[in-house]
Residue, then its C-alpha position, 0 to 999 in steps of 0.5 A: m459520521a461512524k469514525r472506522a478504524c483505518p486497514c493499514g493498522s497504524g490504529r487511527d481513523y481512516a478518514e485521518c490515515c489513509g484517506p486523503l491519499h487514497g481521494g488525492t488530497a495528500t500525498a506519501s511523504t514515505a515509503e511505508q505511508l506508500m505501503r501501507s496506503r496501497y494494502s489500505a486501497f486493496a481492503v477498500g477496494d480501490a484500484e483506481y488508488l492502486l495504478r497511480t500509485w504504481h511506477s509508470s514503467t511496471r504498471p499494468e493497463s487495468l486492475e481488477l481486485d477479487s471483491a472474495q479477498r477479504w485484506v485483515r491485517l499488515e505487518i510491516l517487518d523492515t524498511a531501508k531509506g525511503e524517507e522524505a529526502d530519499p529518492t528510493g525505499v524498501v519495504e517488507f511486509r508481512a499482508f494477510h488474507r482470506h480468500r472463500g475461506q482460506s486464510d493466506d498471507l502475502h509477504e514481499r520486499s516491495r521497491f519504491v521509487r520517487e517519480a515527479g516528486a511523489w513515491v510510488y510503488v515500482g515492484p517486488l524484490p526476491l526477499r532475503 
């Protein structure tokens, strides 16, 4: 089987990086790792993983991904807390994408917390 680079930009093979998280055989150990895996889920079209890793208080009932949107690069700009022993974390990132020939990016500071011991995405915070 041919190796493919993980969309999250780690430089690792998808099957050894975000693939096990998406498949449910591993869990993110840090908020940044969850952020990277969620970006990769957008890139590979895994709406189920995105819903599964969304905090229960902010999770939408369903999620439809636009197949015309192609996620092309992720830049992690900053992290605050979010390590293995932390209960909360913040990851600031820029996610670059193309949609119907137009390039754009999403700049967000995301809040993460632990829910039932696992990292989950709560939502965006104001940019500083």
